[in-house]
C-alpha positions in Angstrom: 0.3 -0.1 -0.3 1.7 3.2 -0.9 2.0 5.3 2.0 0.3 9.3 1.6 4.1 11.6 0.9 3.2 14.8 3.5 3.2 16.6 0.2 -0.5 15.1 -0.4 -1.4 15.0 3.1 -1.1 18.4 3.4 -2.4 19.0 0.1 -6.0 17.0 1.0 -5.7 19.6 4.5 -5.7 22.3 2.3 -8.6 21.0 0.1 -10.4 20.0 2.8 -9.9 23.3 5.1 -11.1 25.4 1.9 -14.3 23.1 1.5 -15.1 23.9 5.0 -14.4 27.3 4.4 -16.8 27.8 1.3 -19.2 25.8 3.2 -19.4 28.4 6.1 -19.1 31.1 4.0 -22.2 29.5 1.8 -23.8 28.4 5.1 -23.6 32.2 6.4 -24.8 33.4 3.1 -27.7 31.3 2.9 -28.3 32.5 6.5 -28.0 35.9 5.9 -30.8 35.0 3.1 -33.2 33.2 4.8 -33.3 35.9 7.5 -32.9 38.5 5.0 -35.9 36.8 3.6 -37.9 36.9 6.4 -37.4 40.0 7.4 -37.9 41.5 4.4 -41.2 39.4 4.6 -42.0 41.1 8.6 -41.3 44.2 6.8 -44.4 43.3 3.8 -46.0 42.8 6.8 -49.7 40.4 6.4 -50.6 40.1 2.4 -54.0 41.1 1.4 -55.9 38.2 1.0 -59.2 39.6 -0.7 -60.6 37.2 -2.8 -63.0 37.6 -5.9 -66.9 36.9 -4.3 -70.4 36.9 -5.2 -72.0 39.5 -3.5 -75.2 38.7 -2.6 -79.1 39.9 -1.9 -81.1 39.2 0.8 -85.0 39.6 1.4 -86.2 40.8 4.4 -87.1 37.9 5.8 -83.1 37.1 5.2 -83.8 34.7 2.5 -81.9 34.9 -0.9 -83.0 36.6 -4.2 -79.7 37.3 -6.4 -76.4 37.6 -6.2 -74.0 39.0 -8.7 -72.9 37.3 -11.8 -69.4 37.2 -13.2 -69.3 33.9 -14.5 -67.9 32.4 -10.9 -70.0 31.4 -8.0 -67.5 32.2 -4.7 -69.4 32.7 -1.3 -67.7 33.1 2.1 -68.7 31.6 4.9 -66.6 31.2 7.9 -65.0 27.4 9.1 -67.0 26.6 12.6 -69.9 27.0 8.7 -68.3 24.3 7.3 -69.2 20.5 7.9 -66.2 19.0 10.2 -66.1 16.0 8.0 -65.4 18.3 4.5 -62.8 20.2 6.7 -61.1 16.8 8.4 -61.1 15.4 4.8 -59.0 17.8 2.8 -56.9 18.2 5.9 -56.7 14.2 5.6 -56.0 13.6 1.7 -54.0 17.2 0.7 -52.1 18.0 4.4 -51.9 16.0 7.0 -49.3 17.9 8.6 -51.0 21.5 7.9 -51.4 21.9 11.7 -47.4 20.9 12.4 -45.1 22.8 9.9 -44.7 26.2 8.8 -46.6 26.4 5.9 -43.7 24.0 4.3 -43.9 20.1 4.5 -40.3 19.2 4.0 -40.6 15.5 4.1 -43.2 15.3 1.3 -41.2 18.0 -0.3 -37.9 15.6 -0.1 -39.8 12.5 -1.2 -41.4 15.1 -4.0 -37.7 15.5 -4.9 -37.0 11.3 -4.6 -39.8 10.9 -7.2 -39.3 13.1 -9.6 -35.7 12.0 -10.1 -36.8 8.2 -10.8 -39.5 9.0 -13.2 -37.5 11.8 -14.6 -40.7 14.3 -14.8 -42.1 16.0 -11.9 -44.5 13.7 -11.6 -45.3 14.2 -7.7 -46.1 17.3 -6.2 -45.5 18.4 -3.0 -47.7 21.9 -2.2 -48.5 22.8 1.8 -52.5 23.9 2.0 -50.6 27.4 2.2 -48.4 26.9 -0.6 -52.0 26.2 -2.4 -54.2 28.9 -1.1 -50.9 31.6 -2.0 -51.0 29.9 -5.5 -54.5 30.7 -5.7 -54.5 34.2 -4.7 -51.2 35.7 -5.9 -49.7 33.8 -8.6 -50.6 31.6 -12.2 -50.9 27.9 -12.0 -48.0 27.3 -14.5 -45.1 25.0 -13.8 -42.0 27.2 -13.4 -39.4 27.8 -10.7 -40.2 31.8 -10.7 -43.4 30.5 -9.7 -42.1 27.9 -7.2 -40.3 30.5 -5.6 -42.6 33.5 -5.9 -45.5 31.0 -4.0 -42.2 29.9 -1.3 -42.6 33.9 -0.3 -45.6 34.4 -0.3 -46.1 31.6 1.7 -43.9 33.0 4.3 -45.5 36.2 4.7 -49.3 34.1 5.1 -48.0 32.0 8.2 -45.8 34.9 9.9 -49.1 36.8 10.1 -52.3 34.6 9.8 -53.4 31.7 11.5 -53.7 28.5 11.0 -57.2 29.1 11.4 -57.8 31.5 8.9 -55.3 30.2 6.3 -57.4 26.9 6.1 -60.2 29.7 6.1 -59.1 31.3 3.1 -57.7 28.5 1.5 -61.6 26.4 2.0 -63.2 29.4 0.8 -61.1 29.8 -2.5 -60.1 26.4 -3.8 -61.5 25.2 -7.4 -64.4 22.9 -7.5 -65.0 23.0 -11.6 -68.1 24.7 -12.9 -67.4 27.3 -12.2 -67.7 26.8 -8.2 -64.2 28.4 -5.9 -65.3 27.6 -2.7 -67.1 25.1 -0.4 -69.5 27.5 -0.2 -70.8 27.3 -4.0 -69.5 23.6 -4.1 -72.2 22.1 -2.0 -74.9 24.2 -3.6 -73.8 23.3 -7.1 -73.0 18.9 -6.4 -75.8 18.8 -3.6 -78.2 21.5 -3.1 -77.0 22.3 0.1 -75.2 24.6 2.7 -71.6 24.0 3.0 -72.7 22.7 7.3 -74.9 20.1 5.9 -73.1 17.8 4.5 -72.9 14.3 5.3 -69.7 12.5 5.5 -70.4 10.5 2.4 -70.7 14.5 -0.1 -67.6 15.9 2.2 -65.4 12.9 0.6 -66.6 13.2 -2.6 -66.1 16.5 -2.4 -62.7 16.6 -0.8 -61.3 14.6 -4.2 -62.4 16.9 -6.7 -60.1 19.7 -6.4 -56.7 17.7 -7.3 -58.3 17.7 -10.7 -62.0 18.7 -11.1 -62.0 17.5 -15.3 -60.8 14.6 -13.9 -62.9 14.1 -10.5 -65.9 16.1 -10.8 -68.5 13.3 -10.4 -70.5 15.0 -13.3 -67.1 14.4 -15.3 -66.4 10.5 -14.1 -68.6 9.0 -11.3 -65.9 6.1 -11.6 -62.9 8.4 -11.1 -64.5 9.7 -8.1 -65.7 7.0 -6.5 -62.0 6.1 -6.8 -60.8 9.0 -5.1 -63.4 9.6 -3.0 -62.9 6.2 -1.5 -58.9 7.1 -1.5 -59.8 9.9 0.8 -62.2 7.3 2.9 -58.9 5.1 3.6 -56.6 8.1 4.6 -59.3 9.7 7.0 -58.8 5.9 8.9 -55.1 6.2 8.5 -54.9 9.9 10.6 -57.8 9.0 13.0 -60.6 11.0 11.6 -63.2 7.8 11.9 -63.3 4.9 11.8 -63.3 1.6 9.2 -66.6 1.2 9.9 -68.1 4.8 8.9 -65.7 5.1 6.1 -67.3 1.8 4.8 -71.1 3.1 5.7 -70.1 6.7 4.0 -68.1 4.5 1.0 -71.3 2.7 0.1 -73.8 6.0 0.7 -75.9 6.2 -2.6 -75.8 10.0 -3.1 -78.2 13.1 -5.0 -76.7 14.8 -7.2 -77.9 18.6 -8.2 -75.6 19.8 -10.5 -77.5 23.4 -10.4 -75.8 26.5 -8.9 -78.5 28.7 -6.2 -78.2 31.9 -8.4 -79.5 29.9 -11.4 -83.3 29.1 -9.4 -83.4 32.4 -8.6 -84.8 35.3 -10.0 -86.3 37.6 -7.3 -87.9 40.8 -8.4 -84.9 42.4 -11.2 -85.8 45.6 -11.1 -85.6 46.3 -7.5 -82.7 44.6 -7.6 -80.6 47.3 -10.3 -82.6 49.7 -7.7 -80.2 47.8 -5.0 -77.2 48.2 -7.0 -77.8 51.6 -8.4 -78.2 52.5 -4.4 -75.0 50.9 -3.4 -73.4 53.1 -6.1 -74.6 56.5 -5.9 -75.9 56.5 -1.9 -73.3 54.2 -0.4 -70.9 55.0 -3.1 -68.9 51.9 -3.5 -67.3 51.0 -6.9 -68.8 48.9 -9.6 -66.2 46.5 -8.7 -66.7 46.4 -5.2 -70.4 45.7 -6.1 -69.6 43.2 -7.9 -66.9 40.7 -6.8 -66.6 42.1 -3.2 -68.1 39.3 -1.4 -70.9 42.1 0.2 -73.7 40.9 1.7 -76.2 42.9 1.0 -80.1 42.6 2.9 -82.7 44.6 1.4 -86.2 45.6 2.4 -87.8 43.5 -0.4 -91.0 41.6 0.7 -90.7 38.4 -1.2 -94.8 37.4 -1.0 -96.0 41.2 -1.7 -93.4 41.7 -4.4 -95.2 38.4 -5.9 -98.5 39.4 -5.6 -97.4 43.0 -7.3 -96.4 40.6 -10.5 -98.8 38.6 -10.0 -101.4 41.4 -9.9 -99.8 43.0 -13.1 -99.9 40.4 -15.1 -103.8 39.0 -14.4 -104.6 43.2 -15.0 -103.3 43.9 -18.0 -104.0 41.8 -21.5 -101.2 39.8 -22.9 -101.7 42.2 -26.1 -101.6 45.6 -25.0 -98.5 47.5 -25.0 -99.2 49.6 -21.7 -96.6 49.0 -19.2 -96.6 49.3 -15.0 -94.2 50.8 -12.4 -95.3 50.0 -9.1 -93.9 50.7 -5.7 -95.0 49.8 -2.5 -94.0 51.4 0.6 -93.8 50.6 4.7 -94.8 54.5 5.5 -93.5 54.1 9.0 -90.2 54.0 7.5 -90.1 54.4 4.0 -89.2 50.3 3.2 -89.9 49.3 -0.1 -91.2 46.3 0.4 -92.4 45.6 -3.5 -91.3 47.2 -7.2 -92.4 46.5 -10.5 -90.0 48.4 -13.1 -92.0 46.6 -16.7 -93.8 44.2 -17.7 -90.9 42.6 -18.5 -87.3 42.6 -17.3 -85.3 40.8 -20.2 -87.2 42.2 -22.8 -86.5 45.8 -21.3 -85.0 46.4 -18.1 -85.5 50.4 -18.2 -87.3 50.9 -14.6 -90.6 52.6 -14.8 -91.0 53.2 -11.1 -87.0 55.3 -10.5 -86.3 55.9 -14.1 -89.6 56.6 -16.2 -90.9 61.1 -15.4 -94.4 60.6 -15.8 -96.8 63.7 -15.1 -99.1 62.2 -12.4 -102.5 64.6 -13.1 -105.0 64.5 -10.1 -102.5 62.3 -7.7 -100.7 66.1 -6.9 -103.9 67.6 -5.7 -103.1 66.5 -1.8 -100.3 68.0 -1.4 -101.7 71.3 -2.9 -103.8 70.7 -0.8 -102.0 70.3 1.8 -100.5 73.6 1.4 -103.9 75.3 1.3 -105.2 74.3 4.8 -101.8 76.3 5.9 -103.6 78.9 4.4 -107.3 79.1 6.0 -108.8 76.3 4.2 -110.9 73.5 5.1 -113.0 70.3 4.3 -116.1 72.4 4.6 -114.3 75.1 1.9 -116.6 76.6 -0.8 -115.7 77.0 -4.4 -117.9 76.9 -7.5 -117.2 74.4 -10.1 -118.5 75.9 -13.9 -116.4 76.4 -17.4 -114.3 78.1 -16.5 -111.2 80.5 -18.7 -108.9 82.1 -16.4 -107.5 85.2 -17.7 -103.4 86.4 -17.3 -102.0 89.8 -18.1 -98.9 88.8 -17.6 -98.3 86.8 -20.8 -99.6 83.6 -20.3 -102.3 84.4 -21.7 -105.6 82.0 -21.3 -105.9 78.7 -19.6 -109.5 76.6 -19.7 -109.5 73.3 -17.9 -111.6 70.9 -18.0 -113.6 68.3 -15.4 -113.6 64.5 -16.6 -116.0 63.9 -19.3 -116.8 68.1 -19.3 -119.6 67.9 -16.3 -119.4 70.5 -13.5 -121.3 71.1 -10.6 -122.5 75.1 -11.8 -122.3 75.8 -8.7 -120.8 75.7 -5.2 -119.4 72.1 -3.3 -116.8 71.9 -0.7 -113.3 71.4 -0.9 -114.1 67.5 1.0 -115.9 67.2 -2.3 -113.6 68.7 -4.6 -111.2 66.0 -4.0 -113.5 63.0 -3.7 -114.6 63.4 -6.7 -111.2 65.6 -8.0 -112.7 68.7 -10.1 -109.8 70.2 -11.9 -111.4 73.6 -11.8 -111.4 73.5 -7.7 -107.8 72.8 -8.0 -106.6 75.4 -10.1 -108.7 78.0 -8.6 -106.9 77.0 -5.6 -103.1 76.7 -7.1 -103.9 80.4 -8.5 -104.8 81.9 -5.1 -102.2 80.0 -2.5 -99.6 81.4 -5.7 -97.8 79.2 -7.9 -94.7 79.0 -5.7 -96.7 77.4 -3.3 -96.9 74.1 -4.9 -94.0 73.3 -5.9 -92.1 74.3 -2.7 -94.9 71.8 -0.8 -93.5 69.0 -3.3 -90.1 69.1 -2.5 -91.5 69.1 1.6 -92.7 66.2 -0.5 -90.0 64.8 -1.4 -90.4 64.9 -4.9 -86.8 66.5 -6.6 -88.5 66.7 -10.5 -88.5 70.0 -11.8 -91.8 71.3 -11.4 -93.2 74.2 -14.4 -94.5 77.6 -12.2 -97.9 77.3 -14.4 -101.3 76.8 -13.8 -101.4 73.6 -15.1 -99.3 72.0 -12.0 -103.0 71.1 -10.1 -103.6 68.9 -12.5 -99.8 67.6 -12.5 -98.6 68.8 -15.6 -94.9 68.3 -14.5 -93.5 64.7 -14.9 -92.6 62.7 -11.6 -91.6 59.7 -10.5 -93.9 57.0 -9.0 -91.3 56.0 -6.1 -91.2 59.5 -4.8 -95.1 59.7 -5.2 -95.6 56.5 -2.7 -93.0 58.9 -1.1 -94.4 61.7 -0.8 -98.4 59.9 0.1 -95.9 58.3 2.9 -96.2 61.4 4.6 -99.8 61.6 5.0 -99.6 58.1 6.2 -97.3 58.7 8.9 -98.6 61.8 10.3 -96.2 64.2 9.1 -92.4 62.1 9.7 -90.4 62.7 7.1 -88.6 58.7 5.4 -86.9 59.0 2.1 -87.7 55.2 0.1 -85.4 52.6 0.9 -83.9 49.4 -0.6 -81.4 48.7 2.1 -80.9 47.8 5.5 -77.5 46.7 6.1 -74.3 46.2 4.0 -71.7 44.1 5.1 -68.5 43.3 3.8 -67.0 39.6 3.0 -65.4 39.7 6.5 -68.9 40.4 8.2 -68.0 43.7 9.1 -71.0 46.3 8.6 -70.2 48.5 6.1 -73.9 50.4 6.0 -76.8 50.6 8.4 -79.7 52.5 8.2 -81.0 55.8 9.7 -84.4 54.7 11.5 -84.4 58.2 12.4 -87.0 60.7 11.8 -88.4 64.6 12.1 -91.4 65.8 11.8 -91.9 67.8 8.2 -96.1 68.1 8.3 -98.9 68.9 10.8 -99.5 65.5 12.2 -103.7 67.3 12.2 -103.1 68.4 8.5 -101.3 65.7 7.5 -104.8 63.5 9.8 -107.5 65.8 8.0 -105.9 65.1 4.2 -106.0 61.9 5.3 -109.0 61.9 6.1 -110.2 63.5 2.9 -109.0 60.6 0.9 -110.9 58.3 2.5 -113.6 60.3 0.5 -113.2 58.9 -3.0 -113.8 54.9 -1.7 -117.0 56.7 0.2 -120.6 57.8 -1.8 -122.0 59.5 0.5 -119.5 62.4 -0.9 -120.9 61.7 -4.6 -122.4 65.0 -6.6 -122.4 65.8 -10.0 -120.3 62.9 -10.4 -119.4 59.8 -8.8 -116.1 60.1 -6.7 -113.3 58.6 -8.6 -113.1 55.1 -6.3 -116.3 54.0 -6.4 -115.4 51.5 -9.1 -113.0 49.3 -6.7 -115.5 50.3 -3.8 -117.0 47.0 -3.8 -113.2 45.0 -3.5 -112.3 46.8 -0.5 -112.7 45.5 3.5 -110.7 47.9 5.2 -110.3 51.7 5.5 -107.9 53.3 2.6 -107.1 56.8 2.2 -106.0 57.4 -2.2 -106.1 59.2 -5.4 -106.8 58.4 -9.0 -104.9 60.7 -11.6 -105.1 60.6 -14.8 -103.5 62.5 -17.7 -103.9 61.5 -21.7 -100.9 59.7 -21.5 -101.0 58.3 -18.1 -102.8 56.6 -15.3 -102.0 56.6 -11.9 -103.5 55.5 -8.6 -101.9 56.1 -5.1 -103.5 55.0 -1.9 -102.5 53.7 1.8 -103.3 52.2 4.4 -102.0 52.6 8.1 -99.8 49.6 7.1 -98.6 50.0 3.4 -98.2 52.7 1.1 -98.8 52.1 -2.9 -98.8 53.7 -5.9 -99.3 52.5 -9.4 -98.7 54.0 -12.7 -99.7 52.6 -16.5 -99.5 54.3 -19.5 -96.9 53.8 -23.0 -93.4 54.7 -22.7 -94.0 56.4 -26.2 -96.4 58.8 -24.3 -99.4 57.2 -26.8 -103.1 58.5 -25.4 -104.7 56.0 -23.1 -107.9 55.5 -25.5 -109.4 51.7 -24.2 -111.7 51.7 -21.7 -109.6 49.1 -20.0 -106.4 50.2 -20.2 -108.0 53.1 -18.3 -108.8 50.8 -15.4 -105.5 49.2 -14.9 -104.2 50.9 -12.1 -107.3 50.6 -10.0 -107.8 47.3 -10.6 -103.9 46.7 -10.0 -103.8 49.1 -6.7 -106.9 47.5 -5.0 -105.9 44.2 -5.7 -102.6 44.6 -4.8 -103.1 45.8 -1.2 -105.9 43.6 -0.6 -104.0 40.3 -1.2 -100.8 42.4 0.5 -102.8 42.8 3.6 -104.4 39.6 3.7 -104.5 38.3 6.8 -103.3 41.3 8.7 -105.0 43.2 11.3 -108.0 45.9 9.6 -106.6 49.2 11.0 -108.5 52.6 11.1 -105.7 55.9 10.8 -105.1 57.2 14.3 -106.2 60.6 14.9 -103.2 62.5 16.7 -103.9 63.2 20.5 -104.4 66.4 19.6 -105.1 69.3 17.4 -108.2 67.1 15.1 -111.5 68.2 15.6 -115.0 65.6 14.1 -117.9 66.3 13.3 -121.0 65.0 11.5 -121.6 67.8 8.5 -123.6 67.9 5.6 -121.1 66.8 2.7 -123.1 68.7 0.1 -122.7 71.9 1.4 -120.0 71.9 4.6 -122.2 73.1 7.2 -122.9 71.1 10.6 -125.5 68.7 9.6 -128.8 68.5 11.2 -130.6 65.5 12.2 -132.7 66.2 9.3 -130.1 66.4 6.8 -130.2 62.9 4.3 -126.3 62.4 4.0 -124.4 63.3 7.3 -120.5 62.9 7.9 -118.3 62.7 10.1 -115.7 65.1 9.2 -112.0 65.6 10.7 -111.0 69.7 10.8 -107.9 70.9 12.5 -108.9 72.5 15.5 -110.4 75.7 15.6 -111.4 75.5 11.7 -114.1 73.2 11.9 -117.7 74.8 10.9 -119.8 76.5 13.6 -123.4 77.0 11.1 -125.6 74.1 10.9 -127.2 73.4 7.6 -130.6 74.9 7.4 -131.5 73.8 4.2 -133.4 70.1 5.4 -134.4 72.0 8.1 -137.4 74.5 6.1 -138.6 70.6 4.4 -138.7 68.9 8.0 -141.1 72.4 9.2 -143.1 72.0 5.6 -143.2 68.7 5.7 -144.2 68.4 9.6 -147.3 70.8 9.1 -148.4 68.5 6.9 -148.4 65.9 9.2 -150.6 67.2 12.2 -152.9 69.4 9.7 -153.3 65.5 7.7 -154.0 64.3 11.5 -156.2 67.1 12.8 -159.3 66.3 9.1 -161.0 62.6 9.7 -160.2 60.3 6.7 -163.8 60.6 5.6 -163.5 63.9 5.4 -160.4 64.1 3.3 -163.1 61.9 0.6 -166.0 62.5 1.5 -166.1 66.4 2.8 -169.6 67.1 2.2 -170.0 64.5 5.1 -168.2 67.0 7.6 -170.6 66.8 9.7 
């Protein structure tokens, strides 16, 4: 054996020393690099984990009515709202050491490297749940070294800043399960038609196998592959002590019912209302469109699904399929302005234009209650009288002449009261009142009632010649119904972000903007359209629907050549209905002129069915009720053929009794008395007096 020379030994020692030094330098460099990466990750802080999520819309009872659509179904649910079997199945098959490692499973990494070397290809993955989560959030799914390095860096940042619970919850809400379903909630809904917390072990184990390859392991792609992977997952759960063999065997053979339908495909509730909600999110809450569409918001709305269905049904029932008439309907809770139902047209698919909130149409006589409310503050009372006759108004300020007409050119040709003028919708009385108050008064009053549309200062304004929105008119009448409290049309009660934080909640405070006494007097006058006691030279305008009502209502109809309206309310609900042609074509068919009233009365009756029948509650002070003769507004006597109980602002009630029927009563009494004095036989045989 050749003995190593001193020179050879020294050379070996030299190389060994160099290797050790280089190794130490390398280790120091790697340590510096490692700690540098950690320090840099620490400086950068927590990566933002927000991912695109579908925004969900809920009715007032908490049921889902719609969601944002982007081709991807994404819903966020907390870990506590997931089936424990699904969580355990996912950890067992994807990353059994999830709770033990710091983002990297080094044993799996080494095993994967050896497997790749043996196969001369990348055949086995070693990504942990943290790494997969990082890739889902920030990176593309290619197999490059750059992606792997970035994935590792993001994994470090995630593990440094988030708990295992947060990581697992985020991962389960972002992984792709195929068919457009991202996350466990969307997948549970799609495959089994249920929420993620309701999954059985069999369903959970099948679902947990899909993310490895949705195109391969989805039961809709291959039930055989799906069952094989389900079996593998159940075995891993037994091995990792999540379940025993008996439970696994039972789940492995359990028959499953698949749906294959996204929940949103089954939902098509109130599309016009949902559009209005999205518009409110943008213009009132000032949220950007991306947040509205993909922010994972939970939007809790005021919609009542039952009342919405009734509204749509009544429109379909009364408007002929052959008619081109369109309809706008808004129903509100007068106490708080909550919009309970909305119809913006007859077919959203054909025309998404919302006639309830976007269209500006002439309100006709439905504007008169606002005018007469202003008049009550200027000395008018329900018993105030004016002459109703064909009238031409002459103006010296360049406006020329103005000749309004009553419906069918009928006039009283005599004095009528304000209460009767409102009930029969006398236009002459309205224009005279408007001019007496000053033409700017109605404009200012309309603003007080929340009408924002521009109004022209003209005599015809008293007859509704300036356009308004249906939703604004419903809101205006709410002020009468609630006793004068200011409310605004409300579509949204609360908005939560994807983490459940409340970012908006409706302000429930209110303030008085109308005098409660005058508001109540107006409400009582508005009940007159359904009261035949106020029939005069023509019938009250609600006479055609009186037979259909079963509870007290107040309201007003209105019509122009191109618009038909009915707005009315009970103490619990206000509804405004408009009908007309989009192009402003005249409404000529008699049936089409009845649509608004028929839809209104039948909607109100159905919507309030089963609810207590309530009368309008008078304020504690400020009003006085007396019986009057509706023909002249004077205090009624027992001899008046018609007596109507009428409310007045305290101090304005009439103090003069009707004497018109006293004379007749006296005359009839004298005849009766004389008749009693003369024996009957003398009346027929006067010659036999003795």
